[in-house]
MARGU-56007 format. One record per residue (C-alpha): x, y negated, z negated; residue number from 1; residue in three letters; chain. Coordinates in steps of 0.1 Angstrom, whole numbers. Layout:
+-------+-------+-------+-----+--------+--------+
:    xx :    yy :    zz : num : residu : chaine :
+-------+-------+-------+-----+--------+--------+
:     X :     Y :     Z : NUM :    ALA :      A :
...
+-------+-------+-------+-----+--------+--------+
END
This chain:
+-------+-------+-------+-----+--------+--------+
:    xx :    yy :    zz : num : residu : chaine :
+-------+-------+-------+-----+--------+--------+
:     0 :     0 :     0 :   1 :    UNK :      A :
:    27 :   -25 :    -9 :   2 :    UNK :      A :
:    46 :   -18 :    24 :   3 :    UNK :      A :
:    16 :   -30 :    44 :   4 :    UNK :      A :
:    22 :    -1 :    68 :   5 :    UNK :      A :
:     5 :    28 :    84 :   6 :    UNK :      A :
:    23 :    61 :    81 :   7 :    UNK :      A :
:    12 :    82 :   111 :   8 :    UNK :      A :
:    19 :   119 :   120 :   9 :    UNK :      A :
:    25 :   123 :   157 :  10 :    UNK :      A :
:    27 :   155 :   179 :  11 :    UNK :      A :
:    53 :   150 :   207 :  12 :    UNK :      A :
:    43 :   180 :   228 :  13 :    UNK :      A :
:    36 :   171 :   264 :  14 :    UNK :      A :
:    17 :   192 :   289 :  15 :    UNK :      A :
:    13 :   194 :   327 :  16 :    UNK :      A :
:   -21 :   208 :   338 :  17 :    UNK :      A :
:   -27 :   224 :   371 :  18 :    UNK :      A :
:   -62 :   233 :   382 :  19 :    UNK :      A :
:   -70 :   263 :   403 :  20 :    UNK :      A :
:   -96 :   290 :   410 :  21 :    UNK :      A :
:  -109 :   312 :   383 :  22 :    UNK :      A :
:  -120 :   347 :   387 :  23 :    UNK :      A :
:  -151 :   354 :   366 :  24 :    UNK :      A :
:  -148 :   387 :   348 :  25 :    UNK :      A :
:  -178 :   396 :   326 :  26 :    UNK :      A :
:  -165 :   398 :   291 :  27 :    UNK :      A :
:  -131 :   386 :   301 :  28 :    UNK :      A :
:  -130 :   354 :   282 :  29 :    UNK :      A :
:  -106 :   327 :   292 :  30 :    UNK :      A :
:  -102 :   290 :   289 :  31 :    UNK :      A :
:  -112 :   277 :   323 :  32 :    UNK :      A :
:   -94 :   267 :   355 :  33 :    UNK :      A :
:   -64 :   249 :   341 :  34 :    UNK :      A :
:   -29 :   264 :   337 :  35 :    UNK :      A :
:    -8 :   245 :   313 :  36 :    UNK :      A :
:    30 :   241 :   312 :  37 :    UNK :      A :
:    44 :   226 :   280 :  38 :    UNK :      A :
:    73 :   202 :   278 :  39 :    UNK :      A :
:    92 :   184 :   251 :  40 :    UNK :      A :
:    86 :   147 :   250 :  41 :    UNK :      A :
:   114 :   131 :   272 :  42 :    UNK :      A :
:   126 :   110 :   243 :  43 :    UNK :      A :
:   126 :   139 :   218 :  44 :    UNK :      A :
:   142 :   171 :   232 :  45 :    UNK :      A :
:   139 :   200 :   208 :  46 :    UNK :      A :
:   115 :   182 :   184 :  47 :    UNK :      A :
:    77 :   184 :   184 :  48 :    UNK :      A :
:    69 :   163 :   154 :  49 :    UNK :      A :
:    73 :   127 :   142 :  50 :    UNK :      A :
:    63 :   107 :   112 :  51 :    UNK :      A :
:    61 :    70 :   121 :  52 :    UNK :      A :
:    56 :    39 :    99 :  53 :    UNK :      A :
:    41 :     9 :   116 :  54 :    UNK :      A :
:    34 :   -26 :   103 :  55 :    UNK :      A :
:    -3 :   -33 :    99 :  56 :    UNK :      A :
:     5 :   -71 :   105 :  57 :    UNK :      A :
:    26 :   -69 :   136 :  58 :    UNK :      A :
:    25 :   -33 :   151 :  59 :    UNK :      A :
:    63 :   -31 :   148 :  60 :    UNK :      A :
:    77 :     4 :   142 :  61 :    UNK :      A :
:    94 :     2 :   107 :  62 :    UNK :      A :
:   109 :    37 :   107 :  63 :    UNK :      A :
:   104 :    71 :   122 :  64 :    UNK :      A :
:   115 :   106 :   113 :  65 :    UNK :      A :
:   116 :   134 :   139 :  66 :    UNK :      A :
:   110 :   171 :   131 :  67 :    UNK :      A :
:   114 :   204 :   149 :  68 :    UNK :      A :
:    78 :   212 :   144 :  69 :    UNK :      A :
:    46 :   191 :   143 :  70 :    UNK :      A :
:    35 :   173 :   112 :  71 :    UNK :      A :
:     2 :   190 :   105 :  72 :    UNK :      A :
:   -11 :   171 :    75 :  73 :    UNK :      A :
:   -23 :   136 :    71 :  74 :    UNK :      A :
:     2 :   112 :    55 :  75 :    UNK :      A :
:    -4 :   101 :    19 :  76 :    UNK :      A :
:    12 :    69 :     6 :  77 :    UNK :      A :
:    13 :    60 :   -31 :  78 :    UNK :      A :
:    15 :    28 :   -50 :  79 :    UNK :      A :
:    49 :    40 :   -63 :  80 :    UNK :      A :
:    64 :    37 :   -28 :  81 :    UNK :      A :
:    63 :    73 :   -18 :  82 :    UNK :      A :
:    48 :    89 :    14 :  83 :    UNK :      A :
:    40 :   126 :    16 :  84 :    UNK :      A :
:    34 :   148 :    47 :  85 :    UNK :      A :
:    37 :   185 :    56 :  86 :    UNK :      A :
:    49 :   204 :    87 :  87 :    UNK :      A :
:    39 :   234 :   107 :  88 :    UNK :      A :
:    71 :   252 :    96 :  89 :    UNK :      A :
:    59 :   251 :    60 :  90 :    UNK :      A :
:    77 :   221 :    45 :  91 :    UNK :      A :
:    62 :   194 :    24 :  92 :    UNK :      A :
:    82 :   162 :    23 :  93 :    UNK :      A :
:    83 :   132 :     0 :  94 :    UNK :      A :
:    96 :   100 :    18 :  95 :    UNK :      A :
:   106 :    66 :     7 :  96 :    UNK :      A :
:    77 :    47 :    22 :  97 :    UNK :      A :
:    98 :    16 :    28 :  98 :    UNK :      A :
:   125 :    32 :    49 :  99 :    UNK :      A :
:   115 :    68 :    57 : 100 :    UNK :      A :
:   144 :    85 :    38 : 101 :    UNK :      A :
:   135 :   121 :    28 : 102 :    UNK :      A :
:   137 :   122 :   -10 : 103 :    UNK :      A :
:   125 :   157 :   -15 : 104 :    UNK :      A :
:   113 :   187 :     4 : 105 :    UNK :      A :
:   100 :   222 :    -5 : 106 :    UNK :      A :
:    92 :   251 :    18 : 107 :    UNK :      A :
:    59 :   268 :    10 : 108 :    UNK :      A :
:    45 :   302 :    19 : 109 :    UNK :      A :
:    24 :   289 :    47 : 110 :    UNK :      A :
:    19 :   257 :    67 : 111 :    UNK :      A :
:     7 :   225 :    52 : 112 :    UNK :      A :
:   -27 :   214 :    66 : 113 :    UNK :      A :
:   -53 :   187 :    60 : 114 :    UNK :      A :
:   -52 :   158 :    36 : 115 :    UNK :      A :
:   -28 :   156 :     6 : 116 :    UNK :      A :
:   -43 :   138 :   -24 : 117 :    UNK :      A :
:   -29 :   121 :   -55 : 118 :    UNK :      A :
:   -44 :   119 :   -89 : 119 :    UNK :      A :
:   -34 :   113 :  -125 : 120 :    UNK :      A :
:   -42 :   132 :  -157 : 121 :    UNK :      A :
:   -31 :   118 :  -191 : 122 :    UNK :      A :
:    -9 :    93 :  -173 : 123 :    UNK :      A :
:    10 :   119 :  -152 : 124 :    UNK :      A :
:     7 :   116 :  -114 : 125 :    UNK :      A :
:     2 :   147 :   -93 : 126 :    UNK :      A :
:     1 :   154 :   -55 : 127 :    UNK :      A :
:   -21 :   182 :   -43 : 128 :    UNK :      A :
:   -13 :   198 :    -9 : 129 :    UNK :      A :
:   -37 :   221 :    10 : 130 :    UNK :      A :
:   -21 :   249 :    28 : 131 :    UNK :      A :
:   -31 :   277 :    51 : 132 :    UNK :      A :
:   -29 :   283 :    88 : 133 :    UNK :      A :
:   -66 :   281 :    95 : 134 :    UNK :      A :
:   -84 :   301 :   121 : 135 :    UNK :      A :
:   -74 :   316 :   153 : 136 :    UNK :      A :
:   -73 :   282 :   170 : 137 :    UNK :      A :
:   -41 :   274 :   151 : 138 :    UNK :      A :
:   -22 :   303 :   166 : 139 :    UNK :      A :
:   -13 :   283 :   197 : 140 :    UNK :      A :
:    -3 :   252 :   179 : 141 :    UNK :      A :
:    34 :   255 :   188 : 142 :    UNK :      A :
:    38 :   266 :   224 : 143 :    UNK :      A :
:    59 :   297 :   226 : 144 :    UNK :      A :
:    76 :   286 :   258 : 145 :    UNK :      A :
:    91 :   257 :   239 : 146 :    UNK :      A :
:   100 :   273 :   205 : 147 :    UNK :      A :
:    99 :   311 :   208 : 148 :    UNK :      A :
:   115 :   314 :   174 : 149 :    UNK :      A :
:    86 :   297 :   157 : 150 :    UNK :      A :
:    56 :   319 :   149 : 151 :    UNK :      A :
:    23 :   311 :   133 : 152 :    UNK :      A :
:    28 :   310 :    96 : 153 :    UNK :      A :
:    11 :   337 :    78 : 154 :    UNK :      A :
:    -5 :   336 :    44 : 155 :    UNK :      A :
:   -37 :   327 :    28 : 156 :    UNK :      A :
:   -52 :   293 :    22 : 157 :    UNK :      A :
:   -44 :   276 :   -10 : 158 :    UNK :      A :
:   -36 :   244 :   -29 : 159 :    UNK :      A :
:    -2 :   235 :   -42 : 160 :    UNK :      A :
:     0 :   209 :   -69 : 161 :    UNK :      A :
:    33 :   190 :   -77 : 162 :    UNK :      A :
:    39 :   167 :  -107 : 163 :    UNK :      A :
:    58 :   135 :   -99 : 164 :    UNK :      A :
:    87 :   124 :  -120 : 165 :    UNK :      A :
:    81 :    93 :  -142 : 166 :    UNK :      A :
+-------+-------+-------+-----+--------+--------+
END
């Protein structure tokens, strides 16, 4: 809030779509007449994710952090000057909201999804992070032709809660 900035997760995957004829096969399923070819963003080879901070006053990019895999979660900023976001490859990160420096990270059993929240109990601040790979639609989140070594994280859905230092 004090930084007067948005912190925005961005997916840097690009696609080329080619339309063509489709043979209808009863019970065959399919996704339609488009064939997709995936590409890394030209300015970000080898990285599919970015967390970007932008001034709400000027639109100026204040900082950016690039990541191998997409940032799946929303970004959470706190009055204490922290920003939190989570990635497809199972990391939750705490950033300095002013300059984007990674202050802390932890790898979890499955990917971070959804919207982290912050709350306080008896004066202690906590950050809760939803995890879980979701349904079948998430299986293709990372194109295998770009990152064959990355697989859909496995594990059940859950909620991890972290206490912040004073």
